N, CA, C and O of each residue as an XYZ file, in Angstrom:
520
protein
N     234.443    155.779    110.506
C     234.382    154.368    110.243
C     233.126    153.788    110.901
O     232.049    153.826    110.307
N     233.250    153.253    112.119
C     232.092    152.734    112.839
C     231.582    153.807    113.785
O     232.349    154.466    114.486
N     230.265    153.961    113.785
C     229.655    154.961    114.638
C     229.356    154.344    116.001
O     228.785    153.258    116.094
N     229.742    155.035    117.025
C     229.437    154.567    118.374
C     228.053    155.051    118.776
O     227.651    156.173    118.466
N     227.340    154.184    119.468
C     226.022    154.578    119.963
C     226.217    155.457    121.193
O     227.006    155.140    122.083
N     225.497    156.544    121.225
C     225.640    157.470    122.348
C     224.502    157.343    123.353
O     224.478    158.052    124.359
N     223.576    156.456    123.088
C     222.466    156.277    124.023
C     222.588    154.919    124.717
O     223.229    154.008    124.194
N     221.970    154.785    125.903
C     222.004    153.484    126.594
C     221.320    152.404    125.754
O     220.440    152.706    124.947
N     221.720    151.158    125.941
C     221.201    150.046    125.146
C     219.692    149.922    125.234
O     219.050    149.557    124.249
N     219.117    150.214    126.375
C     217.684    150.023    126.566
C     216.854    151.041    125.786
O     215.655    150.837    125.592
N     217.477    152.139    125.333
C     216.753    153.134    124.546
C     216.257    152.532    123.229
O     215.244    152.977    122.687
N     216.957    151.535    122.717
C     216.523    150.874    121.482
C     215.123    150.291    121.638
O     214.326    150.321    120.700
N     214.823    149.759    122.829
C     213.486    149.225    123.100
C     212.456    150.348    123.114
O     211.344    150.178    122.615
N     212.818    151.487    123.678
C     211.920    152.647    123.708
C     211.572    153.056    122.282
O     210.406    153.301    121.973
N     212.577    153.131    121.414
C     212.344    153.522    120.022
C     211.475    152.491    119.309
O     210.576    152.848    118.546
N     211.745    151.218    119.559
C     210.972    150.156    118.910
C     209.508    150.213    119.325
O     208.617    150.143    118.478
N     209.260    150.340    120.625
C     207.876    150.396    121.091
C     207.176    151.665    120.618
O     205.969    151.655    120.377
N     207.916    152.737    120.486
C     207.347    153.965    119.944
C     206.905    153.740    118.490
O     205.841    154.201    118.078
N     207.727    153.035    117.734
C     207.373    152.734    116.343
C     206.157    151.829    116.247
O     205.274    152.058    115.420
N     206.107    150.806    117.085
C     204.960    149.893    117.082
C     203.690    150.644    117.470
O     202.640    150.452    116.857
N     203.786    151.488    118.477
C     202.630    152.283    118.923
C     202.128    153.177    117.800
O     200.924    153.292    117.575
N     203.057    153.802    117.105
C     202.689    154.708    116.018
C     201.964    153.952    114.911
O     200.942    154.418    114.407
N     202.485    152.792    114.531
C     201.839    151.993    113.492
C     200.462    151.537    113.974
O     199.498    151.561    113.208
N     200.366    151.125    115.230
C     199.083    150.669    115.773
C     198.043    151.797    115.717
O     196.893    151.562    115.345
N     198.440    152.996    116.078
C     197.492    154.117    116.115
C     197.098    154.611    114.725
O     196.002    155.142    114.547
N     197.979    154.441    113.742
C     197.733    155.034    112.422
C     197.293    154.056    111.334
O     196.740    154.473    110.316
N     197.528    152.782    111.534
C     197.274    151.817    110.455
C     196.150    150.853    110.817
O     196.297    150.018    111.710
N     195.033    150.979    110.117
C     193.859    150.135    110.357
C     194.187    148.651    110.158
O     193.764    147.815    110.957
N     194.931    148.320    109.110
C     195.243    146.910    108.850
C     196.079    146.293    109.965
O     195.904    145.122    110.304
N     196.990    147.085    110.535
C     197.796    146.581    111.646
C     196.903    146.273    112.846
O     197.066    145.243    113.501
N     195.956    147.172    113.130
C     195.024    146.921    114.238
C     194.174    145.679    113.968
O     193.898    144.902    114.882
N     193.758    145.492    112.705
C     192.990    144.301    112.344
C     193.816    143.038    112.602
O     193.326    142.075    113.192
N     195.072    143.054    112.154
C     195.937    141.889    112.357
C     196.190    141.645    113.846
O     196.289    140.496    114.276
N     196.293    142.710    114.627
C     196.456    142.548    116.085
C     195.220    141.903    116.695
O     195.336    141.028    117.553
N     194.043    142.324    116.261
C     192.796    141.753    116.780
C     192.691    140.269    116.426
O     192.328    139.452    117.272
N     193.005    139.925    115.193
C     192.963    138.528    114.777
C     194.000    137.719    115.561
O     193.735    136.587    115.966
N     195.173    138.303    115.770
C     196.220    137.625    116.548
C     195.754    137.345    117.968
O     196.006    136.269    118.509
N     195.077    138.308    118.569
C     194.539    138.118    119.924
C     193.506    136.989    119.934
O     193.500    136.159    120.843
N     192.642    136.960    118.932
C     191.653    135.888    118.817
C     192.334    134.525    118.696
O     191.902    133.555    119.318
N     193.386    134.456    117.904
C     194.129    133.206    117.713
C     194.757    132.749    119.034
O     194.724    131.564    119.363
N     195.321    133.683    119.778
C     195.927    133.334    121.074
C     194.852    132.828    122.035
O     195.068    131.840    122.736
N     193.702    133.490    122.074
C     192.605    133.037    122.937
C     192.161    131.624    122.530
O     191.947    130.763    123.383
N     192.026    131.398    121.219
C     191.648    130.058    120.758
C     192.703    129.019    121.158
O     192.366    127.890    121.515
N     193.966    129.405    121.094
C     195.034    128.494    121.497
C     194.931    128.110    122.961
O     195.163    126.961    123.334
N     194.578    129.090    123.787
C     194.406    128.824    125.223
C     193.180    127.937    125.443
O     193.246    126.958    126.186
N     192.072    128.277    124.804
C     190.829    127.523    124.981
C     191.006    126.063    124.552
O     190.557    125.152    125.248
N     191.658    125.842    123.412
C     191.833    124.487    122.895
C     193.066    123.780    123.452
O     193.309    122.614    123.139
N     193.842    124.479    124.274
C     195.034    123.907    124.901
C     195.958    123.251    123.857
O     196.295    122.072    123.957
N     196.346    124.034    122.876
C     197.215    123.513    121.817
C     198.604    123.208    122.381
O     198.991    123.730    123.426
N     199.338    122.364    121.677
C     200.662    121.963    122.168
C     201.719    123.029    121.853
O     201.450    124.010    121.159
N     202.923    122.808    122.381
C     204.005    123.799    122.263
C     204.451    124.020    120.818
O     204.810    125.133    120.435
N     204.424    122.977    120.042
C     204.813    123.123    118.639
C     203.835    124.029    117.898
O     204.241    124.888    117.116
N     202.560    123.830    118.147
C     201.544    124.681    117.523
C     201.705    126.127    117.977
O     201.565    127.047    117.171
N     202.002    126.336    119.271
C     202.244    127.698    119.761
C     203.417    128.334    119.024
O     203.352    129.498    118.630
N     204.476    127.574    118.842
C     205.658    128.113    118.162
C     205.314    128.531    116.733
O     205.703    129.609    116.285
N     204.590    127.678    116.028
C     204.205    127.991    114.650
C     203.294    129.220    114.621
O     203.459    130.096    113.772
N     202.344    129.283    115.538
C     201.437    130.442    115.571
C     202.188    131.731    115.881
O     201.949    132.750    115.232
N     203.086    131.708    116.853
C     203.822    132.929    117.201
C     204.744    133.374    116.068
O     204.889    134.571    115.819
N     205.360    132.425    115.386
C     206.182    132.784    114.224
C     205.322    133.408    113.125
O     205.717    134.392    112.501
N     204.158    132.834    112.897
C     203.257    133.343    111.862
C     202.737    134.732    112.219
O     202.712    135.623    111.371
N     202.324    134.918    113.467
C     201.850    136.226    113.921
C     202.960    137.257    113.783
O     202.729    138.368    113.304
N     204.157    136.890    114.202
C     205.293    137.814    114.107
C     205.592    138.192    112.661
O     205.905    139.346    112.369
N     205.498    137.230    111.768
C     205.754    137.499    110.357
C     204.755    138.507    109.804
O     205.148    139.477    109.156
N     203.476    138.287    110.052
C     202.448    139.176    109.502
C     202.556    140.569    110.114
O     202.533    141.564    109.390
N     202.674    140.650    111.431
C     202.770    141.968    112.077
C     204.056    142.687    111.674
O     204.050    143.894    111.430
N     205.147    141.946    111.607
C     206.416    142.551    111.189
C     206.346    143.088    109.771
O     206.834    144.184    109.496
N     205.740    142.323    108.865
C     205.604    142.796    107.487
C     204.695    144.019    107.394
O     204.931    144.902    106.570
N     203.663    144.079    108.227
C     202.806    145.272    108.252
C     203.618    146.505    108.660
O     203.443    147.583    108.092
N     204.494    146.345    109.633
C     205.334    147.458    110.076
C     206.299    147.869    108.970
O     206.474    149.058    108.706
N     206.925    146.888    108.322
C     207.845    147.191    107.216
C     207.083    147.862    106.073
O     207.579    148.818    105.477
N     205.899    147.376    105.769
C     205.078    147.970    104.721
C     204.802    149.445    105.020
O     204.907    150.290    104.131
N     204.455    149.746    106.250
C     204.200    151.131    106.642
C     205.451    151.979    106.482
O     205.386    153.098    105.973
N     206.580    151.454    106.911
C     207.839    152.212    106.814
C     208.204    152.474    105.347
O     208.611    153.582    104.997
N     208.060    151.466    104.504
C     208.393    151.631    103.089
C     207.445    152.639    102.435
O     207.883    153.481    101.651
N     206.160    152.558    102.751
C     205.203    153.516    102.184
C     205.541    154.943    102.594
O     205.502    155.854    101.767
N     205.870    155.139    103.859
C     206.218    156.487    104.321
C     207.500    156.980    103.660
O     207.595    158.147    103.280
N     208.470    156.110    103.523
C     209.712    156.483    102.857
C     209.452    156.848    101.392
O     210.002    157.824    100.884
N     208.620    156.067    100.729
C     208.272    156.368     99.337
C     207.585    157.728     99.218
O     207.841    158.478     98.276
N     206.717    158.040    100.173
C     206.020    159.330    100.144
C     206.984    160.497    100.345
O     206.770    161.583     99.805
N     208.042    160.275    101.119
C     209.052    161.324    101.324
C     209.914    161.480    100.074
O     210.173    162.594     99.621
N     210.353    160.353     99.526
C     211.235    160.372     98.362
C     210.526    160.945     97.142
O     211.114    161.705     96.373
N     209.270    160.578     96.972
C     208.534    161.013     95.792
C     207.092    161.334     96.160
O     206.217    160.477     96.038
N     206.833    162.570     96.615
C     205.468    162.941     96.996
C     204.485    162.896     95.817
O     203.293    162.660     96.011
N     204.979    163.120     94.615
C     204.111    163.064     93.442
C     203.918    161.591     93.029
O     204.743    160.732     93.337
N     202.820    161.331     92.333
C     202.546    159.957     91.891
C     203.550    159.549     90.827
O     203.822    160.280     89.874
N     204.094    158.346     91.027
C     205.054    157.786     90.076
C     204.790    156.305     89.939
O     204.454    155.634     90.915
N     204.940    155.799     88.747
C     204.699    154.372     88.497
C     205.657    153.497     89.305
O     205.253    152.456     89.824
N     206.904    153.902     89.414
C     207.881    153.081     90.142
C     207.547    153.027     91.639
O     207.695    151.982     92.272
N     207.102    154.141     92.192
C     206.708    154.161     93.607
C     205.470    153.297     93.815
O     205.376    152.566     94.801
N     204.524    153.380     92.888
C     203.320    152.553     92.983
C     203.685    151.074     92.977
O     203.116    150.295     93.742
N     204.628    150.677     92.124
C     205.047    149.273     92.058
C     205.694    148.827     93.374
O     205.475    147.705     93.831
N     206.486    149.706     93.972
C     207.115    149.386     95.261
C     206.050    149.184     96.331
O     206.088    148.209     97.082
N     205.103    150.111     96.394
C     204.033    150.004     97.398
C     203.170    148.770     97.158
O     202.789    148.081     98.104
N     202.863    148.495     95.896
C     202.069    147.312     95.567
C     202.807    146.028     95.943
O     202.197    145.073     96.425
N     204.110    146.010     95.722
C     204.904    144.833     96.082
C     204.883    144.597     97.587
O     204.751    143.459     98.037
N     205.012    145.657     98.359
C     204.965    145.518     99.819
C     203.586    145.046    100.272
O     203.478    144.185    101.145
N     202.531    145.610     99.678
C     201.177    145.167    100.020
C     201.016    143.692     99.654
O     200.372    142.937    100.383
N     201.591    143.288     98.544
C     201.539    141.887     98.141
C     202.248    140.979     99.126
O     201.779    139.875     99.404
N     203.370    141.433     99.654
C     204.104    140.638    100.645
C     203.260    140.410    101.900
O     203.218    139.304    102.439
N     202.597    141.458    102.352
C     201.724    141.325    103.524
C     200.563    140.383    103.210
O     200.178    139.560    104.041
N     200.012    140.512    102.006
C     198.897    139.660    101.602
C     199.308    138.184    101.576
O     198.578    137.326    102.073
N     200.464    137.893    101.001
C     200.945    136.503    100.939
C     201.118    135.937    102.348
O     200.714    134.807    102.622
N     201.718    136.722    103.235
C     201.898    136.265    104.625
C     200.553    136.068    105.311
O     200.381    135.125    106.082
N     199.604    136.948    105.037
C     198.273    136.843    105.654
C     197.542    135.598    105.183
O     196.942    134.888    105.990
N     197.586    135.327    103.894
C     196.947    134.117    103.360
C     197.641    132.880    103.935
O     196.982    131.908    104.301
N     198.958    132.922    104.010
C     199.690    131.815    104.619
C     199.295    131.604    106.074
O     199.214    130.471    106.548
N     199.052    132.703    106.775
C     198.663    132.588    108.186
C     197.284    131.945    108.338
O     197.021    131.247    109.317
N     196.415    132.184    107.365
C     195.105    131.518    107.392
C     195.309    130.013    107.252
O     194.663    129.229    107.947
N     196.201    129.612    106.360
C     196.513    128.190    106.204
C     197.063    127.586    107.483
O     196.692    126.476    107.863
N     197.946    128.317    108.145
C     198.500    127.846    109.419
C     197.380    127.702    110.449
O     197.305    126.701    111.162
N     196.513    128.713    110.518
C     195.394    128.655    111.471
C     194.487    127.469    111.228
O     194.069    126.794    112.168
N     194.183    127.214    109.969
C     193.340    126.059    109.635
C     194.050    124.762    110.029
O     193.440    123.869    110.617
N     195.327    124.663    109.705
C     196.075    123.442    110.027
C     196.139    123.203    111.536
O     196.033    122.066    111.996
N     196.313    124.275    112.297
C     196.428    124.128    113.760
C     195.069    123.864    114.395
O     194.949    122.985    115.248
N     194.042    124.610    113.992
C     192.771    124.569    114.715
C     191.724    123.631    114.128
O     190.736    123.328    114.797
N     191.913    123.162    112.892
C     190.901    122.311    112.280
C     190.542    121.095    113.139
O     189.353    120.844    113.335
N     191.486    120.342    113.649
C     191.106    119.162    114.453
C     190.259    119.530    115.673
O     189.322    118.810    116.017
N     190.580    120.638    116.321
C     189.827    121.072    117.504
C     188.424    121.527    117.119
O     187.447    121.179    117.781
N     188.334    122.300    116.052
C     187.032    122.795    115.609
C     186.154    121.653    115.107
O     184.947    121.648    115.349
N     186.750    120.687    114.413
C     186.004    119.532    113.921
C     185.442    118.718    115.088
O     184.319    118.218    115.029
N     186.234    118.595    116.138
C     185.786    117.872    117.334
C     184.578    118.567    117.963
O     183.644    117.903    118.410
N     184.595    119.897    117.997
C     183.458    120.656    118.533
C     182.215    120.423    117.670
O     181.120    120.225    118.195
N     182.386    120.446    116.357
C     181.259    120.212    115.435
C     180.673    118.819    115.667
O     179.455    118.657    115.749
N     181.540    117.825    115.772
C     181.073    116.437    115.997
C     180.296    116.342    117.303
O     179.264    115.674    117.362
N     180.782    117.004    118.354
C     180.079    116.970    119.643
C     178.727    117.660    119.538
O     177.746    117.194    120.117
N     178.669    118.761    118.809
C     177.395    119.481    118.645
C     176.403    118.635    117.861
O     175.223    118.599    118.211
N     176.846    117.960    116.818
C     175.966    117.115    116.023
C     175.514    115.911    116.836
O     174.351    115.514    116.775
N     176.433    115.336    117.593
C     176.124    114.154    118.398
C     175.188    114.444    119.557
O     174.516    113.531    120.036
N     175.120    115.671    120.020
C     174.284    116.000    121.175
C     172.836    116.279    120.779
O     171.990    116.496    121.647
N     172.543    116.276    119.482
C     171.151    116.560    119.035
C     170.326    115.322    118.976
O     169.148    115.380    118.625
């Protein structure tokens, strides 16, 4: 019926971090998204954004990184299920790539909405100082 877990609760964190590490080491796009996420966090600190903006940014970062991890898992599963090329597998992989793309484009919109006022202020100061 229900399976009992035979490992300590904290082992779940070990497995999760192992999975994240594996995706980070093997997937170029995940590393790119991590780098952009780090840049966004640095910009948030530099511009001293408010708590609401931090919440929106962290949710957006989590969505994109999480979808990248799911995309990797689905691609690997598809490769196991059907090592040969198949139209249905291609559609599944394309759909997952599309999901990551939609989240990534949405994250650009979030970044613009959060940082535009700060960046515009910097531009105005630069123009005014000439």
